[in-house]
PDB file of N, H, CA, C and O in Angstrom:
ATOM      1  N   MET A   1     -41.797  23.386  39.728  1.00  0.00           N
ATOM      2  CA  MET A   1     -42.793  24.313  39.214  1.00  0.00           C
ATOM      3  C   MET A   1     -42.098  25.632  38.899  1.00  0.00           C
ATOM      4  O   MET A   1     -41.306  26.131  39.699  1.00  0.00           O
ATOM      5  N   GLU A   2     -42.392  26.180  37.756  1.00  0.00           N
ATOM      6  H   GLU A   2     -43.035  25.775  37.106  1.00  0.00           H
ATOM      7  CA  GLU A   2     -41.809  27.456  37.355  1.00  0.00           C
ATOM      8  C   GLU A   2     -42.936  28.412  37.032  1.00  0.00           C
ATOM      9  O   GLU A   2     -43.870  28.060  36.313  1.00  0.00           O
ATOM     10  N   ILE A   3     -42.851  29.630  37.566  1.00  0.00           N
ATOM     11  H   ILE A   3     -42.092  29.917  38.151  1.00  0.00           H
ATOM     12  CA  ILE A   3     -43.837  30.673  37.260  1.00  0.00           C
ATOM     13  C   ILE A   3     -43.085  31.922  36.836  1.00  0.00           C
ATOM     14  O   ILE A   3     -41.894  32.069  37.111  1.00  0.00           O
ATOM     15  N   GLU A   4     -43.785  32.809  36.172  1.00  0.00           N
ATOM     16  H   GLU A   4     -44.753  32.690  35.949  1.00  0.00           H
ATOM     17  CA  GLU A   4     -43.208  34.096  35.800  1.00  0.00           C
ATOM     18  C   GLU A   4     -44.012  35.171  36.488  1.00  0.00           C
ATOM     19  O   GLU A   4     -45.240  35.179  36.402  1.00  0.00           O
ATOM     20  N   THR A   5     -43.336  36.082  37.171  1.00  0.00           N
ATOM     21  H   THR A   5     -42.338  36.075  37.240  1.00  0.00           H
ATOM     22  CA  THR A   5     -43.999  37.178  37.862  1.00  0.00           C
ATOM     23  C   THR A   5     -43.141  38.428  37.718  1.00  0.00           C
ATOM     24  O   THR A   5     -42.017  38.354  37.221  1.00  0.00           O
ATOM     25  N   ILE A   6     -43.650  39.550  38.137  1.00  0.00           N
ATOM     26  H   ILE A   6     -44.564  39.610  38.540  1.00  0.00           H
ATOM     27  CA  ILE A   6     -42.936  40.823  37.998  1.00  0.00           C
ATOM     28  C   ILE A   6     -42.620  41.366  39.381  1.00  0.00           C
ATOM     29  O   ILE A   6     -43.488  41.421  40.252  1.00  0.00           O
ATOM     30  N   ALA A   7     -41.367  41.766  39.575  1.00  0.00           N
ATOM     31  H   ALA A   7     -40.661  41.721  38.868  1.00  0.00           H
ATOM     32  CA  ALA A   7     -40.952  42.373  40.842  1.00  0.00           C
ATOM     33  C   ALA A   7     -41.510  43.782  40.918  1.00  0.00           C
ATOM     34  O   ALA A   7     -41.455  44.539  39.949  1.00  0.00           O
ATOM     35  N   LYS A   8     -42.054  44.130  42.090  1.00  0.00           N
ATOM     36  H   LYS A   8     -42.099  43.515  42.877  1.00  0.00           H
ATOM     37  CA  LYS A   8     -42.634  45.462  42.298  1.00  0.00           C
ATOM     38  C   LYS A   8     -42.022  46.085  43.547  1.00  0.00           C
ATOM     39  O   LYS A   8     -41.630  45.383  44.478  1.00  0.00           O
ATOM     40  N   ARG A   9     -41.947  47.406  43.551  1.00  0.00           N
ATOM     41  H   ARG A   9     -42.265  47.977  42.794  1.00  0.00           H
ATOM     42  CA  ARG A   9     -41.402  48.115  44.703  1.00  0.00           C
ATOM     43  C   ARG A   9     -42.455  48.168  45.805  1.00  0.00           C
ATOM     44  O   ARG A   9     -43.610  48.517  45.564  1.00  0.00           O
ATOM     45  N   TRP A  10     -42.030  47.811  47.027  1.00  0.00           N
ATOM     46  H   TRP A  10     -41.091  47.527  47.222  1.00  0.00           H
ATOM     47  CA  TRP A  10     -42.844  47.925  48.234  1.00  0.00           C
ATOM     48  C   TRP A  10     -42.020  48.713  49.239  1.00  0.00           C
ATOM     49  O   TRP A  10     -41.171  48.145  49.925  1.00  0.00           O
ATOM     50  N   GLY A  11     -42.259  50.006  49.331  1.00  0.00           N
ATOM     51  H   GLY A  11     -42.949  50.468  48.773  1.00  0.00           H
ATOM     52  CA  GLY A  11     -41.434  50.851  50.179  1.00  0.00           C
ATOM     53  C   GLY A  11     -40.025  50.914  49.614  1.00  0.00           C
ATOM     54  O   GLY A  11     -39.827  51.291  48.459  1.00  0.00           O
ATOM     55  N   SER A  12     -39.042  50.542  50.438  1.00  0.00           N
ATOM     56  H   SER A  12     -39.203  50.236  51.377  1.00  0.00           H
ATOM     57  CA  SER A  12     -37.663  50.549  49.956  1.00  0.00           C
ATOM     58  C   SER A  12     -37.216  49.154  49.530  1.00  0.00           C
ATOM     59  O   SER A  12     -36.032  48.941  49.266  1.00  0.00           O
ATOM     60  N   SER A  13     -38.140  48.205  49.460  1.00  0.00           N
ATOM     61  H   SER A  13     -39.101  48.378  49.674  1.00  0.00           H
ATOM     62  CA  SER A  13     -37.824  46.832  49.076  1.00  0.00           C
ATOM     63  C   SER A  13     -38.454  46.498  47.730  1.00  0.00           C
ATOM     64  O   SER A  13     -39.237  47.277  47.187  1.00  0.00           O
ATOM     65  N   ILE A  14     -38.104  45.338  47.203  1.00  0.00           N
ATOM     66  H   ILE A  14     -37.467  44.705  47.643  1.00  0.00           H
ATOM     67  CA  ILE A  14     -38.719  44.805  45.995  1.00  0.00           C
ATOM     68  C   ILE A  14     -39.372  43.486  46.394  1.00  0.00           C
ATOM     69  O   ILE A  14     -38.768  42.685  47.108  1.00  0.00           O
ATOM     70  N   GLY A  15     -40.596  43.256  45.938  1.00  0.00           N
ATOM     71  H   GLY A  15     -41.086  43.906  45.358  1.00  0.00           H
ATOM     72  CA  GLY A  15     -41.293  42.021  46.281  1.00  0.00           C
ATOM     73  C   GLY A  15     -41.966  41.412  45.065  1.00  0.00           C
ATOM     74  O   GLY A  15     -42.133  42.066  44.036  1.00  0.00           O
ATOM     75  N   VAL A  16     -42.345  40.160  45.198  1.00  0.00           N
ATOM     76  H   VAL A  16     -42.209  39.629  46.035  1.00  0.00           H
ATOM     77  CA  VAL A  16     -43.090  39.471  44.149  1.00  0.00           C
ATOM     78  C   VAL A  16     -44.349  38.889  44.761  1.00  0.00           C
ATOM     79  O   VAL A  16     -44.391  38.581  45.952  1.00  0.00           O
ATOM     80  N   VAL A  17     -45.370  38.742  43.939  1.00  0.00           N
ATOM     81  H   VAL A  17     -45.336  38.993  42.972  1.00  0.00           H
ATOM     82  CA  VAL A  17     -46.634  38.157  44.369  1.00  0.00           C
ATOM     83  C   VAL A  17     -46.741  36.777  43.744  1.00  0.00           C
ATOM     84  O   VAL A  17     -46.555  36.616  42.538  1.00  0.00           O
ATOM     85  N   LEU A  18     -47.043  35.780  44.571  1.00  0.00           N
ATOM     86  H   LEU A  18     -47.194  35.910  45.551  1.00  0.00           H
ATOM     87  CA  LEU A  18     -47.254  34.421  44.071  1.00  0.00           C
ATOM     88  C   LEU A  18     -48.721  34.247  43.733  1.00  0.00           C
ATOM     89  O   LEU A  18     -49.583  34.617  44.531  1.00  0.00           O
ATOM     90  N   PRO A  19     -49.026  33.691  42.568  1.00  0.00           N
ATOM     91  CA  PRO A  19     -50.424  33.465  42.205  1.00  0.00           C
ATOM     92  C   PRO A  19     -51.095  32.484  43.172  1.00  0.00           C
ATOM     93  O   PRO A  19     -50.446  31.581  43.700  1.00  0.00           O
ATOM     94  N   LYS A  20     -52.388  32.667  43.396  1.00  0.00           N
ATOM     95  H   LYS A  20     -52.915  33.401  42.967  1.00  0.00           H
ATOM     96  CA  LYS A  20     -53.150  31.807  44.296  1.00  0.00           C
ATOM     97  C   LYS A  20     -53.043  30.346  43.895  1.00  0.00           C
ATOM     98  O   LYS A  20     -52.981  29.467  44.754  1.00  0.00           O
ATOM     99  N   SER A  21     -53.022  30.081  42.590  1.00  0.00           N
ATOM    100  H   SER A  21     -53.073  30.795  41.892  1.00  0.00           H
ATOM    101  CA  SER A  21     -52.942  28.694  42.130  1.00  0.00           C
ATOM    102  C   SER A  21     -51.646  28.026  42.612  1.00  0.00           C
ATOM    103  O   SER A  21     -51.649  26.840  42.939  1.00  0.00           O
ATOM    104  N   VAL A  22     -50.545  28.778  42.656  1.00  0.00           N
ATOM    105  H   VAL A  22     -50.543  29.741  42.390  1.00  0.00           H
ATOM    106  CA  VAL A  22     -49.267  28.245  43.140  1.00  0.00           C
ATOM    107  C   VAL A  22     -49.335  28.031  44.647  1.00  0.00           C
ATOM    108  O   VAL A  22     -48.880  27.007  45.155  1.00  0.00           O
ATOM    109  N   ILE A  23     -49.898  28.987  45.350  1.00  0.00           N
ATOM    110  H   ILE A  23     -50.268  29.819  44.937  1.00  0.00           H
ATOM    111  CA  ILE A  23     -50.035  28.878  46.806  1.00  0.00           C
ATOM    112  C   ILE A  23     -50.861  27.655  47.171  1.00  0.00           C
ATOM    113  O   ILE A  23     -50.494  26.898  48.070  1.00  0.00           O
ATOM    114  N   ASP A  24     -51.975  27.460  46.476  1.00  0.00           N
ATOM    115  H   ASP A  24     -52.273  28.075  45.746  1.00  0.00           H
ATOM    116  CA  ASP A  24     -52.826  26.304  46.745  1.00  0.00           C
ATOM    117  C   ASP A  24     -52.134  24.994  46.374  1.00  0.00           C
ATOM    118  O   ASP A  24     -52.202  24.025  47.130  1.00  0.00           O
ATOM    119  N   ALA A  25     -51.472  24.956  45.222  1.00  0.00           N
ATOM    120  H   ALA A  25     -51.417  25.743  44.608  1.00  0.00           H
ATOM    121  CA  ALA A  25     -50.819  23.724  44.763  1.00  0.00           C
ATOM    122  C   ALA A  25     -49.689  23.312  45.699  1.00  0.00           C
ATOM    123  O   ALA A  25     -49.496  22.122  45.949  1.00  0.00           O
ATOM    124  N   ARG A  26     -48.948  24.274  46.215  1.00  0.00           N
ATOM    125  H   ARG A  26     -49.105  25.241  46.012  1.00  0.00           H
ATOM    126  CA  ARG A  26     -47.811  23.980  47.098  1.00  0.00           C
ATOM    127  C   ARG A  26     -48.179  24.038  48.582  1.00  0.00           C
ATOM    128  O   ARG A  26     -47.340  23.787  49.448  1.00  0.00           O
ATOM    129  N   LYS A  27     -49.443  24.373  48.866  1.00  0.00           N
ATOM    130  H   LYS A  27     -50.124  24.578  48.163  1.00  0.00           H
ATOM    131  CA  LYS A  27     -49.916  24.487  50.253  1.00  0.00           C
ATOM    132  C   LYS A  27     -49.025  25.428  51.080  1.00  0.00           C
ATOM    133  O   LYS A  27     -48.619  25.106  52.197  1.00  0.00           O
ATOM    134  N   ILE A  28     -48.740  26.582  50.504  1.00  0.00           N
ATOM    135  H   ILE A  28     -49.070  26.843  49.597  1.00  0.00           H
ATOM    136  CA  ILE A  28     -47.908  27.587  51.169  1.00  0.00           C
ATOM    137  C   ILE A  28     -48.778  28.357  52.152  1.00  0.00           C
ATOM    138  O   ILE A  28     -49.877  28.801  51.820  1.00  0.00           O
ATOM    139  N   ARG A  29     -48.268  28.504  53.357  1.00  0.00           N
ATOM    140  H   ARG A  29     -47.375  28.143  53.627  1.00  0.00           H
ATOM    141  CA  ARG A  29     -48.971  29.247  54.408  1.00  0.00           C
ATOM    142  C   ARG A  29     -48.124  30.443  54.835  1.00  0.00           C
ATOM    143  O   ARG A  29     -46.923  30.496  54.568  1.00  0.00           O
ATOM    144  N   GLU A  30     -48.764  31.393  55.497  1.00  0.00           N
ATOM    145  H   GLU A  30     -49.739  31.350  55.714  1.00  0.00           H
ATOM    146  CA  GLU A  30     -48.055  32.560  56.005  1.00  0.00           C
ATOM    147  C   GLU A  30     -46.918  32.108  56.916  1.00  0.00           C
ATOM    148  O   GLU A  30     -47.085  31.198  57.728  1.00  0.00           O
ATOM    149  N   ASN A  31     -45.769  32.750  56.776  1.00  0.00           N
ATOM    150  H   ASN A  31     -45.634  33.490  56.118  1.00  0.00           H
ATOM    151  CA  ASN A  31     -44.549  32.484  57.547  1.00  0.00           C
ATOM    152  C   ASN A  31     -43.838  31.191  57.157  1.00  0.00           C
ATOM    153  O   ASN A  31     -42.865  30.818  57.812  1.00  0.00           O
ATOM    154  N   ASP A  32     -44.293  30.490  56.106  1.00  0.00           N
ATOM    155  H   ASP A  32     -45.084  30.793  55.574  1.00  0.00           H
ATOM    156  CA  ASP A  32     -43.554  29.337  55.597  1.00  0.00           C
ATOM    157  C   ASP A  32     -42.254  29.839  54.966  1.00  0.00           C
ATOM    158  O   ASP A  32     -42.223  30.916  54.371  1.00  0.00           O
ATOM    159  N   LYS A  33     -41.204  29.070  55.095  1.00  0.00           N
ATOM    160  H   LYS A  33     -41.228  28.195  55.579  1.00  0.00           H
ATOM    161  CA  LYS A  33     -39.946  29.401  54.441  1.00  0.00           C
ATOM    162  C   LYS A  33     -39.989  28.787  53.047  1.00  0.00           C
ATOM    163  O   LYS A  33     -40.258  27.595  52.898  1.00  0.00           O
ATOM    164  N   ILE A  34     -39.724  29.606  52.019  1.00  0.00           N
ATOM    165  H   ILE A  34     -39.506  30.574  52.140  1.00  0.00           H
ATOM    166  CA  ILE A  34     -39.691  29.122  50.639  1.00  0.00           C
ATOM    167  C   ILE A  34     -38.365  29.537  50.009  1.00  0.00           C
ATOM    168  O   ILE A  34     -37.725  30.489  50.456  1.00  0.00           O
ATOM    169  N   VAL A  35     -37.965  28.821  48.980  1.00  0.00           N
ATOM    170  H   VAL A  35     -38.484  28.048  48.617  1.00  0.00           H
ATOM    171  CA  VAL A  35     -36.735  29.133  48.258  1.00  0.00           C
ATOM    172  C   VAL A  35     -37.116  29.571  46.857  1.00  0.00           C
ATOM    173  O   VAL A  35     -37.888  28.894  46.178  1.00  0.00           O
ATOM    174  N   ILE A  36     -36.578  30.701  46.422  1.00  0.00           N
ATOM    175  H   ILE A  36     -35.951  31.252  46.974  1.00  0.00           H
ATOM    176  CA  ILE A  36     -36.875  31.245  45.104  1.00  0.00           C
ATOM    177  C   ILE A  36     -35.568  31.330  44.316  1.00  0.00           C
ATOM    178  O   ILE A  36     -34.589  31.904  44.792  1.00  0.00           O
ATOM    179  N   GLU A  37     -35.553  30.760  43.116  1.00  0.00           N
ATOM    180  H   GLU A  37     -36.348  30.293  42.729  1.00  0.00           H
ATOM    181  CA  GLU A  37     -34.390  30.886  42.235  1.00  0.00           C
ATOM    182  C   GLU A  37     -34.624  32.098  41.343  1.00  0.00           C
ATOM    183  O   GLU A  37     -35.662  32.206  40.690  1.00  0.00           O
ATOM    184  N   ILE A  38     -33.674  32.992  41.319  1.00  0.00           N
ATOM    185  H   ILE A  38     -32.831  32.904  41.850  1.00  0.00           H
ATOM    186  CA  ILE A  38     -33.836  34.231  40.570  1.00  0.00           C
ATOM    187  C   ILE A  38     -33.080  34.149  39.256  1.00  0.00           C
ATOM    188  O   ILE A  38     -31.885  33.855  39.231  1.00  0.00           O
ATOM    189  N   LYS A  39     -33.793  34.415  38.154  1.00  0.00           N
ATOM    190  H   LYS A  39     -34.764  34.654  38.174  1.00  0.00           H
ATOM    191  CA  LYS A  39     -33.203  34.498  36.826  1.00  0.00           C
ATOM    192  C   LYS A  39     -33.688  35.802  36.223  1.00  0.00           C
ATOM    193  O   LYS A  39     -34.879  36.109  36.280  1.00  0.00           O
ATOM    194  N   THR A  40     -32.792  36.561  35.655  1.00  0.00           N
ATOM    195  H   THR A  40     -31.824  36.312  35.608  1.00  0.00           H
ATOM    196  CA  THR A  40     -33.204  37.788  34.986  1.00  0.00           C
ATOM    197  C   THR A  40     -32.776  37.719  33.531  1.00  0.00           C
ATOM    198  O   THR A  40     -31.741  37.142  33.195  1.00  0.00           O
ATOM    199  N   GLN A  41     -33.580  38.309  32.687  1.00  0.00           N
ATOM    200  H   GLN A  41     -34.420  38.778  32.959  1.00  0.00           H
ATOM    201  CA  GLN A  41     -33.259  38.339  31.265  1.00  0.00           C
ATOM    202  C   GLN A  41     -32.282  39.478  31.022  1.00  0.00           C
ATOM    203  O   GLN A  41     -32.559  40.615  31.406  1.00  0.00           O
ATOM    204  N   PRO A  42     -31.140  39.199  30.392  1.00  0.00           N
ATOM    205  CA  PRO A  42     -30.152  40.262  30.166  1.00  0.00           C
ATOM    206  C   PRO A  42     -30.688  41.344  29.228  1.00  0.00           C
ATOM    207  O   PRO A  42     -31.465  41.067  28.314  1.00  0.00           O
ATOM    208  N   LEU A  43     -30.260  42.565  29.472  1.00  0.00           N
ATOM    209  H   LEU A  43     -29.629  42.790  30.214  1.00  0.00           H
ATOM    210  CA  LEU A  43     -30.642  43.684  28.613  1.00  0.00           C
ATOM    211  C   LEU A  43     -29.627  43.780  27.484  1.00  0.00           C
ATOM    212  O   LEU A  43     -28.487  44.190  27.701  1.00  0.00           O
ATOM    213  N   MET A  44     -30.034  43.409  26.296  1.00  0.00           N
ATOM    214  H   MET A  44     -30.961  43.076  26.120  1.00  0.00           H
ATOM    215  CA  MET A  44     -29.119  43.325  25.170  1.00  0.00           C
ATOM    216  C   MET A  44     -28.830  44.681  24.521  1.00  0.00           C
ATOM    217  O   MET A  44     -27.758  44.872  23.945  1.00  0.00           O
ATOM    218  N   GLU A  45     -29.766  45.617  24.606  1.00  0.00           N
ATOM    219  H   GLU A  45     -30.636  45.462  25.074  1.00  0.00           H
ATOM    220  CA  GLU A  45     -29.588  46.858  23.853  1.00  0.00           C
ATOM    221  C   GLU A  45     -28.356  47.651  24.297  1.00  0.00           C
ATOM    222  O   GLU A  45     -27.795  48.400  23.498  1.00  0.00           O
ATOM    223  N   GLY A  46     -27.929  47.506  25.540  1.00  0.00           N
ATOM    224  H   GLY A  46     -28.385  46.898  26.190  1.00  0.00           H
ATOM    225  CA  GLY A  46     -26.767  48.235  26.015  1.00  0.00           C
ATOM    226  C   GLY A  46     -25.438  47.595  25.648  1.00  0.00           C
ATOM    227  O   GLY A  46     -24.387  48.204  25.843  1.00  0.00           O
ATOM    228  N   MET A  47     -25.468  46.382  25.124  1.00  0.00           N
ATOM    229  H   MET A  47     -26.322  45.887  24.966  1.00  0.00           H
ATOM    230  CA  MET A  47     -24.223  45.667  24.841  1.00  0.00           C
ATOM    231  C   MET A  47     -23.650  45.940  23.456  1.00  0.00           C
ATOM    232  O   MET A  47     -22.431  45.927  23.281  1.00  0.00           O
ATOM    233  N   PHE A  48     -24.502  46.185  22.479  1.00  0.00           N
ATOM    234  H   PHE A  48     -25.492  46.196  22.621  1.00  0.00           H
ATOM    235  CA  PHE A  48     -24.029  46.275  21.106  1.00  0.00           C
ATOM    236  C   PHE A  48     -23.305  47.587  20.847  1.00  0.00           C
ATOM    237  O   PHE A  48     -23.761  48.664  21.234  1.00  0.00           O
ATOM    238  N   GLY A  49     -22.165  47.463  20.181  1.00  0.00           N
ATOM    239  H   GLY A  49     -21.795  46.589  19.867  1.00  0.00           H
ATOM    240  CA  GLY A  49     -21.335  48.614  19.883  1.00  0.00           C
ATOM    241  C   GLY A  49     -20.242  48.852  20.914  1.00  0.00           C
ATOM    242  O   GLY A  49     -19.384  49.711  20.707  1.00  0.00           O
ATOM    243  N   LYS A  50     -20.253  48.108  22.028  1.00  0.00           N
ATOM    244  H   LYS A  50     -20.950  47.411  22.197  1.00  0.00           H
ATOM    245  CA  LYS A  50     -19.260  48.301  23.080  1.00  0.00           C
ATOM    246  C   LYS A  50     -18.066  47.363  22.948  1.00  0.00           C
ATOM    247  O   LYS A  50     -17.006  47.624  23.516  1.00  0.00           O
ATOM    248  N   TYR A  51     -18.228  46.289  22.214  1.00  0.00           N
ATOM    249  H   TYR A  51     -19.089  46.077  21.752  1.00  0.00           H
ATOM    250  CA  TYR A  51     -17.180  45.284  22.117  1.00  0.00           C
ATOM    251  C   TYR A  51     -16.732  45.133  20.672  1.00  0.00           C
ATOM    252  O   TYR A  51     -17.545  45.280  19.759  1.00  0.00           O
ATOM    253  N   PRO A  52     -15.458  44.841  20.448  1.00  0.00           N
ATOM    254  CA  PRO A  52     -14.988  44.673  19.071  1.00  0.00           C
ATOM    255  C   PRO A  52     -15.650  43.467  18.413  1.00  0.00           C
ATOM    256  O   PRO A  52     -15.939  42.471  19.076  1.00  0.00           O
ATOM    257  N   ARG A  53     -15.880  43.558  17.153  1.00  0.00           N
ATOM    258  H   ARG A  53     -15.646  44.367  16.614  1.00  0.00           H
ATOM    259  CA  ARG A  53     -16.547  42.483  16.418  1.00  0.00           C
ATOM    260  C   ARG A  53     -15.554  41.365  16.124  1.00  0.00           C
ATOM    261  O   ARG A  53     -14.550  41.578  15.444  1.00  0.00           O
ATOM    262  N   THR A  54     -15.839  40.178  16.640  1.00  0.00           N
ATOM    263  H   THR A  54     -16.655  40.005  17.193  1.00  0.00           H
ATOM    264  CA  THR A  54     -14.977  39.024  16.435  1.00  0.00           C
ATOM    265  C   THR A  54     -15.724  37.907  15.718  1.00  0.00           C
ATOM    266  O   THR A  54     -15.183  36.823  15.503  1.00  0.00           O
ATOM    267  N   SER A  55     -16.988  38.188  15.348  1.00  0.00           N
ATOM    268  H   SER A  55     -17.427  39.069  15.523  1.00  0.00           H
ATOM    269  CA  SER A  55     -17.816  37.170  14.718  1.00  0.00           C
ATOM    270  C   SER A  55     -18.352  37.700  13.396  1.00  0.00           C
ATOM    271  O   SER A  55     -18.490  38.908  13.207  1.00  0.00           O
ATOM    272  N   LYS A  56     -18.650  36.790  12.493  1.00  0.00           N
ATOM    273  H   LYS A  56     -18.538  35.809  12.646  1.00  0.00           H
ATOM    274  CA  LYS A  56     -19.236  37.201  11.219  1.00  0.00           C
ATOM    275  C   LYS A  56     -20.758  37.249  11.296  1.00  0.00           C
ATOM    276  O   LYS A  56     -21.424  37.620  10.330  1.00  0.00           O
ATOM    277  N   ARG A  57     -21.304  36.874  12.449  1.00  0.00           N
ATOM    278  H   ARG A  57     -20.763  36.573  13.234  1.00  0.00           H
ATOM    279  CA  ARG A  57     -22.761  36.916  12.611  1.00  0.00           C
ATOM    280  C   ARG A  57     -23.224  38.355  12.800  1.00  0.00           C
ATOM    281  O   ARG A  57     -22.493  39.197  13.322  1.00  0.00           O
ATOM    282  N   THR A  58     -24.447  38.618  12.367  1.00  0.00           N
ATOM    283  H   THR A  58     -25.040  37.934  11.943  1.00  0.00           H
ATOM    284  CA  THR A  58     -25.010  39.959  12.521  1.00  0.00           C
ATOM    285  C   THR A  58     -25.422  40.180  13.972  1.00  0.00           C
ATOM    286  O   THR A  58     -25.529  39.233  14.751  1.00  0.00           O
ATOM    287  N   ALA A  59     -25.648  41.431  14.319  1.00  0.00           N
ATOM    288  H   ALA A  59     -25.561  42.201  13.686  1.00  0.00           H
ATOM    289  CA  ALA A  59     -26.104  41.767  15.661  1.00  0.00           C
ATOM    290  C   ALA A  59     -27.427  41.073  15.967  1.00  0.00           C
ATOM    291  O   ALA A  59     -27.629  40.589  17.081  1.00  0.00           O
ATOM    292  N   GLN A  60     -28.326  41.021  14.995  1.00  0.00           N
ATOM    293  H   GLN A  60     -28.163  41.414  14.090  1.00  0.00           H
ATOM    294  CA  GLN A  60     -29.612  40.365  15.214  1.00  0.00           C
ATOM    295  C   GLN A  60     -29.429  38.872  15.500  1.00  0.00           C
ATOM    296  O   GLN A  60     -30.116  38.320  16.360  1.00  0.00           O
ATOM    297  N   GLU A  61     -28.514  38.219  14.788  1.00  0.00           N
ATOM    298  H   GLU A  61     -27.956  38.667  14.089  1.00  0.00           H
ATOM    299  CA  GLU A  61     -28.248  36.793  15.035  1.00  0.00           C
ATOM    300  C   GLU A  61     -27.711  36.583  16.455  1.00  0.00           C
ATOM    301  O   GLU A  61     -28.091  35.622  17.125  1.00  0.00           O
ATOM    302  N   LEU A  62     -26.840  37.469  16.910  1.00  0.00           N
ATOM    303  H   LEU A  62     -26.532  38.250  16.366  1.00  0.00           H
ATOM    304  CA  LEU A  62     -26.310  37.369  18.270  1.00  0.00           C
ATOM    305  C   LEU A  62     -27.418  37.582  19.304  1.00  0.00           C
ATOM    306  O   LEU A  62     -27.485  36.865  20.302  1.00  0.00           O
ATOM    307  N   LYS A  63     -28.283  38.565  19.064  1.00  0.00           N
ATOM    308  H   LYS A  63     -28.229  39.147  18.252  1.00  0.00           H
ATOM    309  CA  LYS A  63     -29.398  38.813  19.982  1.00  0.00           C
ATOM    310  C   LYS A  63     -30.336  37.617  20.034  1.00  0.00           C
ATOM    311  O   LYS A  63     -30.771  37.214  21.113  1.00  0.00           O
ATOM    312  N   ASP A  64     -30.650  37.045  18.874  1.00  0.00           N
ATOM    313  H   ASP A  64     -30.296  37.372  17.997  1.00  0.00           H
ATOM    314  CA  ASP A  64     -31.538  35.876  18.826  1.00  0.00           C
ATOM    315  C   ASP A  64     -30.949  34.711  19.604  1.00  0.00           C
ATOM    316  O   ASP A  64     -31.668  34.009  20.315  1.00  0.00           O
ATOM    317  N   GLU A  65     -29.639  34.500  19.472  1.00  0.00           N
ATOM    318  H   GLU A  65     -29.055  35.071  18.894  1.00  0.00           H
ATOM    319  CA  GLU A  65     -28.980  33.411  20.198  1.00  0.00           C
ATOM    320  C   GLU A  65     -29.012  33.660  21.703  1.00  0.00           C
ATOM    321  O   GLU A  65     -29.244  32.733  22.479  1.00  0.00           O
ATOM    322  N   ALA A  66     -28.783  34.892  22.119  1.00  0.00           N
ATOM    323  H   ALA A  66     -28.595  35.646  21.489  1.00  0.00           H
ATOM    324  CA  ALA A  66     -28.785  35.226  23.544  1.00  0.00           C
ATOM    325  C   ALA A  66     -30.165  35.072  24.161  1.00  0.00           C
ATOM    326  O   ALA A  66     -30.276  34.777  25.351  1.00  0.00           O
ATOM    327  N   ARG A  67     -31.219  35.265  23.376  1.00  0.00           N
ATOM    328  H   ARG A  67     -31.129  35.504  22.409  1.00  0.00           H
ATOM    329  CA  ARG A  67     -32.583  35.176  23.883  1.00  0.00           C
ATOM    330  C   ARG A  67     -33.124  33.753  23.955  1.00  0.00           C
ATOM    331  O   ARG A  67     -34.186  33.526  24.535  1.00  0.00           O
ATOM    332  N   LYS A  68     -32.406  32.788  23.370  1.00  0.00           N
ATOM    333  H   LYS A  68     -31.543  32.973  22.899  1.00  0.00           H
ATOM    334  CA  LYS A  68     -32.873  31.401  23.398  1.00  0.00           C
ATOM    335  C   LYS A  68     -33.064  30.969  24.845  1.00  0.00           C
ATOM    336  O   LYS A  68     -32.213  31.214  25.700  1.00  0.00           O
ATOM    337  N   GLY A  69     -34.177  30.332  25.099  1.00  0.00           N
ATOM    338  H   GLY A  69     -34.869  30.132  24.405  1.00  0.00           H
ATOM    339  CA  GLY A  69     -34.460  29.861  26.451  1.00  0.00           C
ATOM    340  C   GLY A  69     -35.229  30.849  27.290  1.00  0.00           C
ATOM    341  O   GLY A  69     -35.692  30.492  28.374  1.00  0.00           O
ATOM    342  N   TRP A  70     -35.391  32.107  26.826  1.00  0.00           N
ATOM    343  H   TRP A  70     -35.016  32.397  25.946  1.00  0.00           H
ATOM    344  CA  TRP A  70     -36.144  33.105  27.577  1.00  0.00           C
ATOM    345  C   TRP A  70     -37.558  33.268  27.055  1.00  0.00           C
ATOM    346  O   TRP A  70     -38.335  34.043  27.614  1.00  0.00           O
ATOM    347  N   ASP A  71     -37.904  32.561  26.008  1.00  0.00           N
ATOM    348  H   ASP A  71     -37.273  31.931  25.554  1.00  0.00           H
ATOM    349  CA  ASP A  71     -39.255  32.679  25.438  1.00  0.00           C
ATOM    350  C   ASP A  71     -40.233  31.835  26.208  1.00  0.00           C
ATOM    351  O   ASP A  71     -41.418  31.806  25.877  1.00  0.00           O
TER     352      ASP A  71
END
């Protein structure tokens, strides 16, 4: 099962909220141990212009390729 959620600050920590539908489907209870795989979408705007151009593709083509799989 894969869900998308947003990390929020809780004091000095960062936490995520699991939707009720996921909790019910997986029968998650308080103090259950769960495993979360973390994937973050790379920030592309800071990359362009920092590296020498070695490709004939445009910046937009490179950005589109990097975003594949994140939609």
